[in-house]
C-alpha positions in Angstrom: 47.7 -77.8 -89.0 48.5 -75.2 -87.5 47.0 -72.1 -88.3 49.7 -69.1 -89.8 48.7 -65.7 -88.1 49.7 -62.7 -90.1 52.3 -60.6 -87.7 49.6 -57.7 -87.8 47.4 -59.9 -85.6 49.6 -61.0 -83.2 50.9 -57.7 -82.5 47.5 -56.7 -81.7 46.7 -59.8 -79.5 49.9 -58.7 -77.8 48.7 -55.3 -77.3 45.8 -56.5 -75.8 47.0 -59.5 -73.3 49.4 -56.4 -72.6 46.4 -53.9 -71.2 44.5 -57.2 -70.1 47.2 -58.0 -67.3 47.7 -54.6 -66.4 43.9 -53.9 -65.7 43.5 -51.5 -68.8 41.8 -53.0 -71.7 39.9 -50.6 -73.5 37.0 -51.3 -76.0 38.7 -50.3 -78.7 41.7 -52.7 -78.8 39.6 -55.5 -77.9 37.3 -54.8 -80.8 40.5 -54.1 -83.0 41.1 -57.8 -82.1 38.3 -59.0 -82.6 37.7 -57.4 -86.3 40.9 -58.5 -87.3 40.6 -62.2 -86.3 37.2 -62.3 -88.6 39.2 -60.8 -91.4 42.0 -63.3 -91.0 40.1 -66.2 -90.5 37.3 -65.4 -93.7 41.2 -64.6 -95.7 42.3 -68.4 -94.4 38.9 -70.1 -95.1 39.4 -71.2 -91.5 36.9 -71.1 -88.4 36.7 -67.6 -86.3 37.1 -69.2 -82.7 39.8 -71.5 -83.9 41.6 -68.4 -85.5 41.3 -66.7 -82.2 42.2 -69.8 -79.8 45.4 -70.3 -82.4 46.4 -66.6 -81.7 45.8 -66.8 -77.6 48.1 -69.8 -77.4 50.9 -68.5 -79.7 50.7 -65.2 -77.6 49.9 -66.4 -74.3 51.2 -69.4 -74.1 54.2 -69.3 -76.7 56.3 -72.5 -77.4 59.6 -72.2 -75.8 62.3 -70.9 -78.1 65.1 -74.3 -79.6 68.2 -74.6 -77.8 
């Protein structure tokens, strides 16, 4: 079963990933992502680790768009 990730969490992770790639990741950005992952995991009744892994896959390794 795929975990449904809220748009705001995806946007937070995109910001963090952009900062990581630029070498400018701040503690504030990282903490914001982790805090939101924890809240989303609790809301969905999912393991926080599983939510984080689904998030990283969605942002860092997205599925190609169907043709």
